Rosetta silent file (secondary structure, phi, psi, omega in degrees, C-alpha in Angstrom):
SEQUENCE: MAKTIKFNLILDNYPVRNIEGLQEHFSIEDMLKYFKNGLLLRWLDVRGYKTQYDAVAAINQSSDKKEIVMALVKIFEVAEMEIADIEKAIGILTYLDEEKELNAIYKENAFSKKQIITDYHSGYIALIMHMEENKDNMAILKADAIQMEREYFGLFELNYYELYFRLIESAPKAVFAILTRDAFRKFWIGDEAKDEIYTSIKNILSNVERVKEILGNDLKIVKRDTQGMWDPIEKAEINLMVISINRGTFVKNEGMFDEKLSNTDVNYKLMKFNGLEYQCNNALNCYTWRYEYEEQRKRYVGFLYRRIIPHNLY
SCORE:     score description
SCORE:     0.000 S_00000001
   1 L     0.000  133.548 -178.321  -10.042   54.736    4.842 S_00000001
   2 L   -65.074  144.757  178.653  -10.964   51.116    5.486 S_00000001
   3 L   -76.799  134.607  178.824   -8.139   48.827    6.537 S_00000001
   4 L   -73.224  127.471  179.586   -7.104   46.209    3.977 S_00000001
   5 L   -91.760  119.454  179.620   -7.709   42.741    5.375 S_00000001
   6 L   -89.812  151.008  177.618   -4.889   40.372    4.496 S_00000001
   7 L  -143.371  162.154  178.922   -5.396   36.583    4.236 S_00000001
   8 L   -96.957  147.622  165.585   -3.289   33.515    3.565 S_00000001
   9 E   -85.766  141.003  174.656   -3.434   31.184    0.633 S_00000001
  10 E  -102.234  108.585  179.247   -3.581   27.529    1.660 S_00000001
  11 E  -117.795  124.900  179.194   -1.233   25.568   -0.569 S_00000001
  12 L    54.699   35.683  177.559   -0.529   21.897    0.085 S_00000001
  13 L    72.887    9.906  177.046   -2.212   22.437    3.470 S_00000001
  14 E  -109.055  135.483  175.772    0.260   25.213    4.425 S_00000001
  15 E   -73.993  124.857 -174.962   -0.789   28.843    5.047 S_00000001
  16 E  -109.830  123.922 -175.295    1.174   30.979    2.571 S_00000001
  17 L  -109.660  -14.711 -174.503    1.881   34.643    3.355 S_00000001
  18 L  -148.522  177.621 -175.363    4.478   35.587    0.730 S_00000001
  19 H   -68.005  -36.150  177.606    5.944   34.663   -2.647 S_00000001
  20 H   -58.421  -45.328  179.085    8.652   32.554   -1.014 S_00000001
  21 H   -64.768  -36.611  176.730    6.051   30.441    0.734 S_00000001
  22 H   -62.930  -43.114 -179.766    4.137   30.092   -2.562 S_00000001
  23 H   -64.459  -39.671 -175.997    7.239   28.842   -4.295 S_00000001
  24 H   -70.201  -36.912 -173.816    7.982   26.318   -1.523 S_00000001
  25 L  -115.903   26.110  179.745    4.450   24.876   -1.365 S_00000001
  26 L   -55.297  123.558  179.318    3.338   25.341   -4.996 S_00000001
  27 L  -126.405  120.942 -179.305    0.541   22.862   -5.695 S_00000001
  28 H   -55.815  -45.239 -178.696   -0.894   22.573   -9.174 S_00000001
  29 H   -58.730  -53.002 -178.573   -4.306   21.570   -7.899 S_00000001
  30 H   -64.734  -41.514 -178.324   -4.532   24.474   -5.432 S_00000001
  31 H   -65.998  -40.588  174.613   -3.061   27.087   -7.801 S_00000001
  32 H   -59.882  -42.816  179.233   -5.456   26.218  -10.583 S_00000001
  33 H   -62.232  -48.238 -179.255   -8.356   26.464   -8.194 S_00000001
  34 H   -65.751  -33.967  177.738   -7.265   29.882   -6.856 S_00000001
  35 H   -65.844  -44.686 -177.392   -6.599   31.130  -10.375 S_00000001
  36 H   -66.549  -39.534 -175.781  -10.080   30.101  -11.554 S_00000001
  37 H   -90.183   -1.161  174.203  -11.998   31.486   -8.586 S_00000001
  38 L    87.019   -3.283 -177.499  -10.030   34.779   -8.530 S_00000001
  39 H   -66.012  -32.838 -179.464   -8.607   34.236   -5.036 S_00000001
  40 H   -65.574  -42.664  178.958   -5.016   34.285   -6.323 S_00000001
  41 H   -63.796  -44.216 -179.400   -5.478   37.802   -7.773 S_00000001
  42 H   -59.136  -43.040 -179.697   -7.093   39.031   -4.547 S_00000001
  43 H   -61.504  -46.211  178.032   -4.186   37.606   -2.528 S_00000001
  44 H   -59.757  -40.073 -178.269   -1.624   39.249   -4.788 S_00000001
  45 H   -64.666  -52.853 -175.519   -3.512   42.543   -4.530 S_00000001
  46 H   -70.810  -23.834  179.826   -3.771   42.693   -0.710 S_00000001
  47 H   -87.675   -8.746  174.418   -0.179   41.493   -0.336 S_00000001
  48 L    85.478   20.807 -178.882    1.102   44.228   -2.677 S_00000001
  49 L   -93.255   76.806 -172.792    2.603   42.051   -5.401 S_00000001
  50 H   -68.940  -40.889  179.792    1.702   44.326   -8.305 S_00000001
  51 H   -59.136  -50.495 -179.336    4.129   42.824  -10.854 S_00000001
  52 H   -66.899  -34.890  176.439    2.836   39.322  -10.299 S_00000001
  53 H   -58.472  -48.830 -177.266   -0.742   40.620  -10.169 S_00000001
  54 H   -65.633  -38.096  179.796   -0.498   42.148  -13.568 S_00000001
  55 H   -68.592  -39.429 -179.624    1.148   39.041  -15.025 S_00000001
  56 H   -68.748  -42.565 -178.384   -1.529   36.667  -13.570 S_00000001
  57 H   -63.524  -24.962 -179.551   -4.330   39.006  -14.729 S_00000001
  58 L   -78.545  -13.042  179.502   -2.920   38.819  -18.258 S_00000001
  59 L   -68.551  130.056  177.613   -3.378   35.014  -18.442 S_00000001
  60 L   -68.740  119.564 -177.777   -6.250   34.042  -20.682 S_00000001
  61 L   -60.227  -23.670 -178.494   -8.933   32.364  -18.595 S_00000001
  62 L   -87.356   -1.331  178.431   -9.898   30.207  -21.537 S_00000001
  63 L   -64.948  155.447  177.916   -6.408   28.700  -21.891 S_00000001
  64 L   -73.818  168.739 -172.718   -6.030   25.014  -21.131 S_00000001
  65 H   -61.035  -41.486 -177.399   -4.761   23.814  -17.788 S_00000001
  66 H   -63.613  -43.823 -179.801   -1.264   23.077  -18.978 S_00000001
  67 H   -62.834  -40.689  177.916   -0.837   26.612  -20.468 S_00000001
  68 H   -65.005  -44.820  179.604   -2.113   28.193  -17.252 S_00000001
  69 H   -62.907  -45.914  178.661    0.163   26.138  -15.028 S_00000001
  70 H   -57.712  -39.634  179.688    3.176   26.849  -17.234 S_00000001
  71 H   -67.405  -42.560 -179.067    2.392   30.573  -17.062 S_00000001
  72 H   -65.786  -41.941  178.586    2.043   30.440  -13.242 S_00000001
  73 H   -58.730  -42.755 -179.545    5.305   28.472  -12.882 S_00000001
  74 H   -68.698  -44.835 -177.070    7.056   31.143  -14.920 S_00000001
  75 H   -61.634  -41.595 -174.278    5.491   34.121  -13.130 S_00000001
  76 L   -97.342    5.582  173.787    6.321   32.808   -9.651 S_00000001
  77 L    54.002   52.763  179.755    9.711   31.340  -10.689 S_00000001
  78 L   -80.350  123.693 -178.090    8.997   27.901   -9.299 S_00000001
  79 L   -85.223  163.129  172.581   12.127   25.749   -9.424 S_00000001
  80 L    56.632   38.248  178.809   12.405   21.995  -10.060 S_00000001
  81 L  -120.023  105.849 -175.519    9.153   21.735  -11.995 S_00000001
  82 L   -86.105  148.129  179.192    9.554   19.556  -15.093 S_00000001
  83 H   -62.079  -37.243  178.457    7.160   19.729  -18.013 S_00000001
  84 H   -62.106  -38.325  177.637    6.696   15.969  -17.914 S_00000001
  85 H   -66.279  -40.018  177.336    5.621   16.133  -14.271 S_00000001
  86 H   -62.030  -46.501  179.549    3.164   18.959  -15.050 S_00000001
  87 H   -60.751  -42.135  176.365    1.653   16.913  -17.893 S_00000001
  88 H   -60.499  -45.824 -179.157    1.211   13.868  -15.608 S_00000001
  89 H   -62.742  -45.678 -179.828   -0.417   16.020  -12.938 S_00000001
  90 H   -60.905  -40.584 -179.846   -2.746   17.723  -15.392 S_00000001
  91 H   -60.410  -39.535  179.339   -3.765   14.340  -16.759 S_00000001
  92 H   -69.525  -42.689  179.069   -4.765   13.073  -13.299 S_00000001
  93 H   -62.645  -42.938  178.175   -6.664   16.285  -12.506 S_00000001
  94 H   -60.894  -45.186  179.761   -8.514   16.146  -15.831 S_00000001
  95 H   -60.825  -43.891 -179.266   -9.478   12.549  -15.239 S_00000001
  96 H   -70.273  -37.666  175.145  -10.866   13.294  -11.750 S_00000001
  97 H   -58.396  -42.289  179.895  -12.678   16.397  -13.058 S_00000001
  98 H   -62.400  -38.540  178.897  -14.429   14.228  -15.604 S_00000001
  99 H   -65.104  -40.910  179.041  -15.557   11.855  -12.861 S_00000001
 100 H   -61.586  -41.789 -179.519  -16.934   14.810  -10.880 S_00000001
 101 H   -65.704  -39.970  178.489  -18.836   16.057  -13.901 S_00000001
 102 H   -63.219  -41.565  177.018  -20.332   12.579  -14.461 S_00000001
 103 H   -61.044  -38.781 -179.686  -21.435   12.418  -10.832 S_00000001
 104 H   -67.634  -37.010  178.109  -23.050   15.859  -11.176 S_00000001
 105 H   -63.628  -42.598  176.400  -24.942   14.684  -14.284 S_00000001
 106 H   -60.486  -43.783 -177.671  -26.388   11.723  -12.330 S_00000001
 107 H   -67.805  -43.259 -175.155  -27.549   13.931   -9.533 S_00000001
 108 H   -69.358  -40.292 -174.213  -29.022   16.608  -11.845 S_00000001
 109 H   -95.703   -3.674  179.487  -30.869   14.259  -14.143 S_00000001
 110 L    45.592   61.154  178.898  -31.888   11.634  -11.580 S_00000001
 111 L   -58.647  152.308  177.691  -30.990    8.649  -13.762 S_00000001
 112 L   -66.145  156.780  178.746  -32.886    5.500  -13.189 S_00000001
 113 H   -58.287  -38.499  178.259  -31.347    2.834  -10.938 S_00000001
 114 H   -62.039  -43.222 -179.720  -30.863    0.551  -13.902 S_00000001
 115 H   -66.551  -37.862  178.143  -29.015    3.176  -15.839 S_00000001
 116 H   -65.985  -40.053  178.815  -26.828    4.033  -12.866 S_00000001
 117 H   -67.962  -39.815  177.740  -25.939    0.365  -12.330 S_00000001
 118 H   -62.880  -43.014 -179.290  -25.155   -0.066  -16.033 S_00000001
 119 H   -71.161  -30.141  178.577  -22.987    3.024  -16.045 S_00000001
 120 H   -61.289  -51.684  174.700  -21.360    1.953  -12.775 S_00000001
 121 H   -60.733  -41.699  177.307  -20.197   -1.326  -14.327 S_00000001
 122 H   -62.387  -37.977  177.234  -19.197    0.446  -17.508 S_00000001
 123 H   -63.357  -39.809  178.143  -17.129    2.865  -15.457 S_00000001
 124 H   -64.435  -44.423  176.861  -15.338    0.026  -13.785 S_00000001
 125 H   -65.902  -37.757  178.664  -14.480   -1.599  -17.095 S_00000001
 126 H   -67.031  -34.872  177.983  -13.371    1.774  -18.520 S_00000001
 127 H   -67.391  -37.809  176.293  -11.103    2.289  -15.550 S_00000001
 128 H   -63.381  -46.297  176.512   -9.425   -1.081  -16.146 S_00000001
 129 H   -60.384  -37.720  176.911   -9.029   -0.178  -19.846 S_00000001
 130 H   -59.280  -44.129  175.837   -7.569    3.149  -18.802 S_00000001
 131 H   -59.479  -42.570 -179.410   -4.975    1.325  -16.769 S_00000001
 132 H   -67.993  -36.152  179.840   -4.106   -0.864  -19.750 S_00000001
 133 H   -71.793  -22.642 -178.691   -3.850    2.154  -22.042 S_00000001
 134 L  -118.814   40.192 -166.484   -1.480    3.848  -19.589 S_00000001
 135 L   -66.098  -15.558 -179.464    0.311    0.708  -18.448 S_00000001
 136 L  -106.374   -1.405 -176.912    3.753    2.378  -18.223 S_00000001
 137 L  -100.974   96.500 -178.017    2.651    5.635  -16.477 S_00000001
 138 H   -61.674  -37.447  179.969    2.860    5.049  -12.743 S_00000001
 139 H   -59.087  -43.487  178.388    1.361    8.446  -11.849 S_00000001
 140 H   -70.045  -40.641 -179.876   -1.793    7.660  -13.795 S_00000001
 141 H   -63.775  -34.706  176.776   -1.940    4.089  -12.535 S_00000001
 142 H   -69.511  -39.215  178.268   -1.802    5.253   -8.944 S_00000001
 143 H   -65.161  -39.881  175.277   -4.553    7.732   -9.569 S_00000001
 144 H   -59.256  -43.420 -178.808   -6.614    4.870  -11.161 S_00000001
 145 H   -62.596  -41.720  178.469   -5.950    2.707   -8.122 S_00000001
 146 H   -62.817  -44.114  179.886   -7.216    5.422   -5.777 S_00000001
 147 H   -62.424  -41.391  177.706  -10.312    5.851   -8.016 S_00000001
 148 H   -61.396  -39.349  177.733  -10.930    2.070   -7.940 S_00000001
 149 H   -68.596  -41.094 -175.046  -10.808    2.044   -4.163 S_00000001
 150 H   -74.408  -40.754 -170.353  -13.114    5.064   -3.790 S_00000001
 151 H  -108.084  -21.743 -168.493  -15.660    4.195   -6.474 S_00000001
 152 L  -133.773   24.133 -175.774  -15.472    0.521   -7.418 S_00000001
 153 H   -60.714  -39.594  179.875  -14.274   -1.409   -4.351 S_00000001
 154 H   -59.765  -41.473  178.601  -17.439   -3.578   -4.359 S_00000001
 155 H   -70.065  -34.619  176.115  -16.815   -4.646   -7.932 S_00000001
 156 H   -61.874  -41.772  177.542  -13.173   -5.276   -7.213 S_00000001
 157 H   -55.170  -39.422 -178.743  -14.190   -7.667   -4.364 S_00000001
 158 H   -79.819  -22.527 -169.145  -16.230   -9.652   -6.878 S_00000001
 159 H  -121.048    8.271 -170.726  -13.676   -9.494   -9.684 S_00000001
 160 H   -61.287  -34.497 -178.488  -10.243   -9.447   -7.963 S_00000001
 161 H   -66.282  -55.206  178.181   -9.214  -12.916   -9.185 S_00000001
 162 H   -62.006  -35.489 -178.214   -9.972  -12.291  -12.851 S_00000001
 163 H   -66.546  -41.466 -179.855   -8.665   -8.754  -12.607 S_00000001
 164 H   -59.333  -51.420 -174.820   -5.272   -9.884  -11.334 S_00000001
 165 H   -72.915  -19.332  169.447   -4.623  -12.329  -14.126 S_00000001
 166 H   -72.879  -49.721 -177.890   -5.846   -9.830  -16.669 S_00000001
 167 H   -67.220  -38.373 -176.040   -3.577   -7.031  -15.467 S_00000001
 168 H   -62.556  -22.718  176.888   -0.545   -9.180  -14.866 S_00000001
 169 H   -93.207  -41.967 -171.737   -0.610   -9.864  -18.644 S_00000001
 170 H   -92.845  -28.564 -177.882   -1.862   -6.581  -20.006 S_00000001
 171 L  -156.071   70.665 -173.850   -0.539   -3.991  -17.506 S_00000001
 172 H   -60.947  -30.181  177.423    1.680   -5.590  -14.852 S_00000001
 173 H   -65.562  -26.829  176.945    2.801   -2.269  -13.402 S_00000001
 174 H   -62.926  -33.668  179.264   -0.846   -1.598  -12.486 S_00000001
 175 H   -59.989  -42.984  178.617   -0.643   -4.610  -10.117 S_00000001
 176 H   -66.840  -39.052  178.111    2.100   -2.793   -8.135 S_00000001
 177 H   -63.534  -41.583 -179.379    0.089    0.422   -8.157 S_00000001
 178 H   -65.224  -41.976 -178.986   -3.008   -1.389   -6.847 S_00000001
 179 L   -68.909   -6.042  173.298   -0.952   -3.079   -4.082 S_00000001
 180 L   -79.444  -15.128 -179.887    0.035    0.343   -2.628 S_00000001
 181 L   -90.643  118.590 -173.425   -3.625    0.621   -1.480 S_00000001
 182 H   -56.842  -37.287 -175.731   -4.175   -1.141    1.878 S_00000001
 183 H   -62.123  -25.381 -176.659   -7.789   -2.049    1.040 S_00000001
 184 H   -94.465  -21.715 -168.472   -6.661   -4.247   -1.871 S_00000001
 185 H   -56.472  -44.498 -174.859   -3.590   -6.002   -0.443 S_00000001
 186 H   -61.656  -19.605 -179.151   -5.303   -8.869    1.325 S_00000001
 187 H   -79.241  -22.615 -172.276   -6.876  -10.087   -1.915 S_00000001
 188 H  -119.168  -25.834  178.868   -3.514  -10.564   -3.685 S_00000001
 189 L  -133.783  160.003  177.893   -0.772  -11.056   -1.115 S_00000001
 190 L    92.686 -175.332 -172.554   -0.488  -12.623    2.328 S_00000001
 191 L   -68.980  -24.636 -177.681   -2.150  -15.539    4.071 S_00000001
 192 L   -86.536  -11.435 -172.143   -5.695  -14.604    2.990 S_00000001
 193 L   -76.946  152.816  172.428   -4.854  -14.291   -0.714 S_00000001
 194 L   -60.176  135.245 -175.565   -5.715  -16.981   -3.254 S_00000001
 195 H   -57.566  -37.974 -177.804   -2.771  -19.359   -3.635 S_00000001
 196 H   -63.248  -37.196 -178.737   -2.715  -18.959   -7.426 S_00000001
 197 H   -73.183  -50.858 -178.414   -2.370  -15.185   -7.157 S_00000001
 198 H   -62.178  -37.098  176.694    0.177  -15.087   -4.326 S_00000001
 199 H   -66.750  -39.062  177.031    2.282  -17.752   -6.013 S_00000001
 200 H   -59.939  -46.070 -179.188    2.234  -15.795   -9.231 S_00000001
 201 H   -64.724  -42.374  178.071    3.409  -12.647   -7.422 S_00000001
 202 H   -62.575  -36.379  178.004    6.175  -14.538   -5.579 S_00000001
 203 H   -64.959  -35.583  176.402    7.392  -15.985   -8.870 S_00000001
 204 H   -66.853  -47.625  179.586    7.607  -12.511  -10.306 S_00000001
 205 H   -62.849  -24.868  177.175    9.460  -11.152   -7.304 S_00000001
 206 L   -77.371  -11.960 -175.643   11.954  -13.991   -7.626 S_00000001
 207 L  -106.504   99.730 -174.677   12.813  -12.991  -11.107 S_00000001
 208 H   -56.614  -49.258 -175.950   15.052   -9.934  -11.040 S_00000001
 209 H   -64.426  -34.257  179.101   14.913   -9.245  -14.755 S_00000001
 210 H   -67.880  -41.760  178.671   11.087   -9.528  -14.796 S_00000001
 211 H   -63.288  -43.463  177.726   10.767   -6.991  -11.966 S_00000001
 212 H   -60.658  -41.862  178.966   13.125   -4.624  -13.779 S_00000001
 213 H   -60.629  -43.291 -175.096   11.087   -5.087  -16.980 S_00000001
 214 H   -73.831  -49.155 -172.357    7.790   -4.308  -15.193 S_00000001
 215 H   -87.609  -24.828  176.931    8.863   -1.340  -13.026 S_00000001
 216 H    56.439 -129.851 -177.589   11.473    0.223  -15.302 S_00000001
 217 H   -72.380  -11.287  175.844   12.624    3.605  -13.961 S_00000001
 218 H   -76.328  -13.810  176.826   10.236    3.329  -10.970 S_00000001
 219 L   -88.359  128.581  179.936   12.549    0.645   -9.510 S_00000001
 220 E  -117.746  135.117 -178.820   15.395    1.947   -7.332 S_00000001
 221 E  -118.662  131.889  177.313   18.305   -0.290   -6.320 S_00000001
 222 E  -114.705  126.550  176.561   20.632    0.381   -3.389 S_00000001
 223 L  -131.932  108.158 -172.970   24.022   -1.336   -3.164 S_00000001
 224 L  -159.046  134.499  175.490   26.083   -0.073   -0.249 S_00000001
 225 L   -94.949  109.548 -178.436   28.236   -1.463    2.561 S_00000001
 226 L   -90.219    2.983  176.707   27.246    0.534    5.637 S_00000001
 227 L    54.238   40.394  174.984   29.744   -1.261    7.880 S_00000001
 228 L    81.493    1.481  178.187   27.046   -2.138   10.385 S_00000001
 229 L   -98.950  153.317  175.312   25.658    1.425   10.640 S_00000001
 230 L   -79.816  125.961 -177.752   22.145    2.471    9.732 S_00000001
 231 E  -110.047  118.113  178.819   22.157    4.515    6.556 S_00000001
 232 E   -67.873  124.394 -178.990   19.148    6.812    5.909 S_00000001
 233 E  -102.505  -45.657  178.867   17.830    6.157    2.395 S_00000001
 234 E  -140.040  148.128  177.635   14.527    8.101    2.436 S_00000001
 235 E   -72.636  162.993 -177.676   12.845   10.460    4.930 S_00000001
 236 E   -60.389  -21.982 -178.045    9.680    9.438    6.749 S_00000001
 237 E   -72.215  -16.990 -177.517    7.562   11.602    4.382 S_00000001
 238 E   -96.587  125.290  176.337    8.349    9.192    1.551 S_00000001
 239 E   -91.507  132.785 -174.717    6.287    5.961    1.503 S_00000001
 240 E  -124.729  152.334  170.831    8.087    2.915    0.183 S_00000001
 241 E  -119.252  116.870  179.241    7.277   -0.574   -0.876 S_00000001
 242 E   -85.257  121.777  179.937   10.245   -2.942   -0.423 S_00000001
 243 E   -78.548  -55.243 -177.084   10.531   -5.588   -3.060 S_00000001
 244 E  -164.066  153.693  171.584   13.439   -7.598   -1.728 S_00000001
 245 E  -136.382  154.597  178.752   16.703   -7.475    0.251 S_00000001
 246 L   -78.178  160.849  173.246   19.632   -9.860    0.414 S_00000001
 247 L   -58.661  139.614 -179.868   20.619  -12.025    3.332 S_00000001
 248 L    84.330    2.177  174.622   22.720   -9.997    5.781 S_00000001
 249 E  -110.182  140.795 -175.762   20.893   -6.806    4.798 S_00000001
 250 E  -131.857  149.737  176.622   18.458   -5.093    7.162 S_00000001
 251 E  -138.385  163.569  176.974   15.900   -2.348    6.786 S_00000001
 252 E  -161.627  160.480  172.858   13.515   -0.362    9.025 S_00000001
 253 L   -63.285  145.574 -178.331   11.146    2.555    8.946 S_00000001
 254 L   -58.852  128.199  175.962   12.936    5.837    9.253 S_00000001
 255 L    84.386   -2.713  179.046   13.400    6.810   12.904 S_00000001
 256 L   -87.609   93.450 -169.716   12.218    3.441   14.294 S_00000001
 257 L   -71.396  -26.257 -179.411   15.095    2.680   16.643 S_00000001
 258 L   -94.950   13.799 -176.234   13.798   -0.704   17.897 S_00000001
 259 L  -110.462  142.974  178.928   13.082   -2.137   14.435 S_00000001
 260 L  -159.869   99.360 -173.838   15.425   -4.337   12.394 S_00000001
 261 E  -104.246  129.852 -179.377   13.866   -6.373    9.567 S_00000001
 262 L   -95.584 -177.898  178.598   15.808   -9.053    7.729 S_00000001
 263 H   -62.559  -33.379 -179.818   15.297  -10.681    4.307 S_00000001
 264 H   -71.638  -26.467  178.949   13.043  -13.352    5.877 S_00000001
 265 H   -79.824  -27.880 -167.125   10.853  -10.599    7.335 S_00000001
 266 H  -104.311  -47.393 -168.452   10.621   -8.604    4.147 S_00000001
 267 L   -61.150  141.863 -179.792   10.913  -10.676    1.012 S_00000001
 268 L    68.733   11.039 -179.089    7.772  -11.684   -0.918 S_00000001
 269 L  -113.254   -9.260 -178.905    5.598   -9.492    1.282 S_00000001
 270 L    45.964   51.985 -178.525    5.892   -6.129   -0.506 S_00000001
 271 E   -65.978  142.164  178.810    6.067   -4.422    2.844 S_00000001
 272 E   -99.048  142.253 -178.792    5.305   -0.695    3.052 S_00000001
 273 E  -130.012  149.148  168.818    7.585    1.697    4.931 S_00000001
 274 E   -99.090   96.389 -171.733    7.448    5.321    6.003 S_00000001
 275 E    77.161  176.737 -176.059   10.917    6.391    4.976 S_00000001
 276 E  -153.043  135.382  167.705   13.736    3.904    4.961 S_00000001
 277 E  -122.215  149.761 -168.069   16.943    3.130    6.834 S_00000001
 278 E  -138.194  138.454 -178.208   19.354    0.451    5.607 S_00000001
 279 E  -137.001  137.034  174.256   22.141   -1.608    7.143 S_00000001
 280 E  -154.014  140.049 -178.543   24.629   -4.084    5.596 S_00000001
 281 L  -104.767  -12.238 -174.712   27.897   -5.518    6.784 S_00000001
 282 L  -127.971  116.003 -174.992   29.018   -7.345    3.651 S_00000001
 283 L   -58.357  -29.453 -179.136   29.548   -5.527    0.397 S_00000001
 284 L   -67.379  -28.279 -175.779   28.861   -8.696   -1.576 S_00000001
 285 L  -103.595   -1.691 -171.623   25.330   -8.928   -0.184 S_00000001
 286 L   -81.342   78.753  176.943   24.451   -5.280   -0.012 S_00000001
 287 L  -125.335  138.135  172.518   21.575   -4.988   -2.432 S_00000001
 288 E  -141.961  131.534  177.547   18.238   -3.389   -1.847 S_00000001
 289 E  -115.406  129.313 -176.026   15.471   -2.845   -4.368 S_00000001
 290 E  -136.107  162.502 -176.920   12.823   -0.412   -3.469 S_00000001
 291 E  -139.317  113.033  178.125    9.817    1.259   -5.099 S_00000001
 292 E   -78.477  124.138 -176.599    8.603    4.664   -3.885 S_00000001
 293 E  -116.904   -4.335 -176.862    4.892    4.740   -4.099 S_00000001
 294 E  -156.465  118.624 -179.768    3.804    7.825   -2.236 S_00000001
 295 E  -108.627  113.923 -175.586    5.344   11.257   -1.886 S_00000001
 296 L   -67.568  -30.276  177.325    3.622   13.239    0.832 S_00000001
 297 L   -68.397  111.503 -176.664    4.960   16.579   -0.478 S_00000001
 298 L   -88.470   59.682 -174.470    2.203   17.386   -2.946 S_00000001
 299 L   -71.421  -36.935 -172.809    4.394   19.677   -5.068 S_00000001
 300 L   -98.142  -46.360  175.198    3.006   18.610   -8.437 S_00000001
 301 L  -129.524  129.111 -169.984   -0.550   17.422   -7.569 S_00000001
 302 L   -58.436  -19.645 -171.507   -2.010   18.379   -4.272 S_00000001
 303 L  -136.975   -6.395 -171.401   -3.425   15.009   -3.425 S_00000001
 304 L  -125.551  -24.850 -167.071   -2.152   12.262   -5.724 S_00000001
 305 L   -68.189  105.075 -173.640    1.392   12.514   -6.873 S_00000001
 306 L  -137.001  147.297 -177.629    3.029    9.451   -5.275 S_00000001
 307 L  -120.089  172.408  177.960    5.912    7.223   -6.116 S_00000001
 308 E  -135.982  143.110 -179.090    7.046    3.638   -5.261 S_00000001
 309 E  -125.271  129.677  171.238   10.444    2.063   -4.481 S_00000001
 310 L   -95.309  154.994  176.246   11.466   -1.618   -4.636 S_00000001
 311 L  -109.666  167.712 -168.893   14.130   -3.241   -2.584 S_00000001
 312 L   -41.223  121.857  172.178   16.716   -5.855   -3.343 S_00000001
 313 L   -97.190  139.489 -178.631   15.523   -8.837   -5.248 S_00000001
 314 L  -122.882    0.000    0.000   17.684  -11.867   -4.881 S_00000001
């Protein structure tokens, strides 16, 4: 009798050998892919998980993505998976799938250069409108920012001035999402940015209530007297954007022992951090506002699900 060859599933870039590993590294993107191509069933078969095999085999292949993911979450008893997070993740994946289909159509039908250029500009405008339509959904806005960098960076270079003043009125949270992408930052903040744009951003960052209004629940505020000790706020796997800190408060990247950044180093710069440590000696001044913009653990969407944290505005 031929020997059964076992193999691992790759979930969130981790080799998974058992159900426990699948639960730990469950990725919606990867699980949908393996369900569709049959690899999930083959893995369950060779690993001897008959109960889960039968349950997965019973899922209707024609069901929509949300129904399939909900069924898989239930079958594999994945904890800490909220319906709202699943819906956001599915929305992003659907949007990117549509982009892939459109690219495939271009290749298959060999559209004329003029038609491609027209559609390219139309796609850029549609992406901006998509941001405006989803102006309060940070997960979608971050996906749109990534898409803008990948597909429309050239148009952004030509349009960044007008785009900023359009979005700051129609979808201000999108401005913060775009500023998480390194390729865009020099156009809107820092010494190379247009004075009108950078001044506008600094005015917003100076207004605590305005920042709260724009970021809503995506804004995190820390108020803590650490008595001169470094207090870990986020692990290095979490990428942060610091909005502002008070005088007498210090921050640094997680694990960077020789780093100590004050309010003059941080404020008005929307600095990005890999994890965060925080120090304050005076309870009256101990405020930090942060915005998590990128979560490396791709538990909900294998490649996109990222958050942002602001730090103390003063």
